[in-house]
N, C-alpha and C positions, 0 to 999 in steps of 0.2 A: 487639403485645407491649411491655410496659414495659421500658425499659432499666434496668440497675442504676444506682443513684445513688451517687456518692461523697459521703461526709459529711465536711465540713470544720469544724475547730474554729474557732468565731467569735472566740476569744481570740488564737490564734497562727497560724491558717490551715494547720495540719498536717492531713494526711488521717487520718481516724479509722477504726480497725478496726470491722467490723460488730459491733453490739451494745455498743460501748464506752460506759461510763458516765463515765469520766475520760479526758481527753486524755493519751496516753502521752508527748507532748512537753512540755507546760506543766503538766500535773497538775491542770488545772481541770476542774470538772464540766461535762458537756455534756448538752443536752436530748434527750429521747426523744419518740417519736411520741405515746405515751400515758403518763399519770401512774398507774402501776400501784398505788401506795399508795392513791390516791383510789379507784381502781376496786375494790380489795379491800374497801374500807369500804362500798361501796354495792351490790355484786353480790348479788342476792337469789336465794334458792332458789325458782325459778319453776316447778318441776315441778308444784307444787300448782295453779297456774293451769291447766295443761294437763289435769289430772285433773278440775277443775271444769267445764271447757268441753267435755270429751269427750262428756258426755251432754246437752249443751245445744244447742238448735236454732240459737242465735245469730241469730234473726230480726232484721233491721234495723228501726229505728224507722219508724213510718208517715210521720211528717213529717220532711222532709230540711232541717233548719235548721242552718246552719253557724256555728260559733264565729267571731267576728270576730278578725282578726289582733291587734287591740288588747286582746283578752280572753285571749289565750293565756297570759300571765303568771299570771293568776288561776286558770287551769285547774290549775296546779301547786299552788296554795295551798288550793283547794277543789274537787277533781275531781268530787265527788258532785253539786255544784250544776249541773254540765254533763252529767250522765248523759243519754244518748240524743241528745245534740247531735253533729252531724257536725263534723269538724275536718280541716284540711289542715296537716300539720306535717312538718318535716324534722329530721334528726339523724344521729348516728353510732352504729352498733351496737357494744356492748361485751360483751354476754353473750347466748348463744343456747342454748335447750333445745328438744328435739323429742320428740313422742310421736305415733305413728301418722300422720305426715304433717302434723301441726299444729306450727308453730314459735312459740315465745314469745321475742320479741326485747326485750332491755333496751337502751334507746337514750338517748344524750345529746341534749338539745335545744340547750343552749349548748355547742357543740363546742370552743370555744376555752378555756373555763374548766372543762370537764368538770363541768357543773352541769345541774340540772333534768332528771332522767331520767324516762322513761316506758316502759311495756310495750306492745308491739304483738303481737297474735295474727294469724297469717297462715298460709296454706298454701304460701307461697313461701320458698325457702331462701336465707338470707344468712349471711355470715361475720362474725366479729368485725372491727371497723375499717371495714366497709362504710358508705358514706354512702347514706342512703335518703330517699325522699319518700313520705309516707303520706297516704292519703285513707281515712277511716273514721269510726266513731262511738265516742264515749266510753261505756264500760260502767260507769264509776265509779272508785273508788279501790281499788287493790290494796295490801294491807298484808301484809308478809312479814318473814322473818328473813334477814339477810345472812349471809355465810359466816363471820363472826366473832361471830355471836350477837346482833347488835343489830337493832332493828326499823327497817324501811325502808318508807315508803309513797310511792306515786306514781300518776299517772293510768294507766288501762288502756284501750287502744283496740282495737276489733275492726276489722281492716283490710278495706276493700273492694278497695283496690289498694295495692301497694307497688312502687315503681320505684327502680332504682339511681340515685344522684345523685353529686355530687362535692364535695370540700372547697370548691372555688371557688364553686360555686352556692349552697352552704349558708352558709359562714362569711365569704366575701369576694366577693359578687356585683359584677359590673362596673357602675359608675355612668357611666363614659364610656370610649369606645374611639376611638383614632385610628389610622388606617392610615398607616404611615410609608414603608416600602419604600425606604429609603436604604441605599446600598452604598458601602463604602470598601475600596479594594484597594491592596495593596503586595506586591511580590515574589511574585506568584502566589497570594496569600492574600486572600480576600474575606470581609468581615464585613458582613452585612445586618441592619439593624433592621427587622423586618417590621411590627410593630404594638406599641402600648402600651395596656394596660388599667388604668384607675384604679379602685380600690375605696376604701371608706371608710377602711381602715387599712393598705392596701398598694398598691404599684404594680408591675404585671407587664410586663416588657420582653421581647418575643419576639425572639430573635436566631438567625441562621443563620451558621455559619462554614464556609467551603469552602477546603480546602487543595489548590490545584492546583500547588503546588511539588513538588520532589523531596525535601523535608526535612520532618521532624516539626516541628510548630509548637505552641507553648503559647499559649492565649488565657486571660488571667487574669480570668475572669468572677468568681471568688471575691473579687477585689480591685477590682471595677468601681467607678467614681465617677460620681455624678450631682450636678450643681450647678444649683440653681433659685433665682432671685432672690438670688444671691450667697451662698446657704447650701448646704453639702454635705449631701446626703440619704444617710443610712446604709443599708446593706444590711439586709434583714430576715432574721432567723434562722428564719422559719417555713416556708421552702421544703421542708425535709425532712419536717416534720410534715404539711404540706399534700399531699405526694406529687407535687409538681411535677417535671416533667422538667427537670433543670438542664443547662446547656451543659457538655459535658466540657472539662476543662482541656487535655487533650492531643489534638490533631487530627493523625492520621497522614497522610503524603503520599498524595495522591489521594483523600482521604476528606472527609466533611462531617458536621456535627452541628447539631441544632437544640435549643434549650432556652429556659428562662425565667430571666431575671435578676430577682430579687425585691428591690425596694427598699421602704423604709418609705413612709408616706403622702406623696404629692405633691399640689400644687394642679393639678387637671385643666385649669384655664383659663390656666395659665402655661407658657411654653416652658421647656425645660431642656437642659443639655449633658450628654452621656454620653461617658465615656472608658473604653476597654478596653486594658489593657496586653497586649503580645505579645512572644514570644521564639521565634527559630528555632534549631534544632540546628546550622544552618550558621553557624559562627562568623564567616564573612566577610560575613554579612548583619546589618544593624542594623534591627531592627523598631521603628518608632515606634508610639505609642499610636493606636488607632483611635478617632477623635473624631466625634461626631455632634451636630448641633443639631436638637433635636426640637421642632417647633412644635405 
């Protein structure tokens, strides 16, 4: 089960109410998981697709020739050129329609920029915002009308298989992983850096906090610092959009929590220093920063 995630304003570090568009503390705009204005502009009425395929045998092409990864970009500019070619492609669902057990999924290929959408026909049910991996063949270009009356065209794919995926696997795959397993302890509180995953545009630090004291402790993951090659690496604001489990700020007595602290891009071949501030509800205890040298 996914734990609920606190949203923190990147401008003032105040906790944000669910669904907030503006921070109630500093008044600045905050990001959301999906840019709904963009989605409205491209969501197409794809019920027509389902009607067209309902009487079609959808026989697969006789030759199983796959589109090369380097060609995927041109599939979006000229889908008909790749008709009957197989393709393996990933993305995020943002529109679903169903008819008699057949689902038409409209999917973002470029999930970070909400760009390059395509349609997948499948008998497997998915929901909006699901990440999926598709294996199928291109049936050509679908042209339809979006919900505001404009024309939208995109590649259409008949799926052989569709599997659930994740933001990490699609938008930020790991290029290097290091197992750390370093623990720092003070006043009955232990913080362990378990591992670090380096991606092209982000760095994921997996942390576990254990509070074996009799007091509530705050671990300031939202204010964590990473220093590499004399430069401070800022926190990334993509953790909420990515759906990562973040480390809870408040760790009750006798409990523990695990989560990801998300930083911007780091050099995977250089060491860095990680610092986490902490505070105990016991005013007689002074908590120092938890500090780690990550090699």
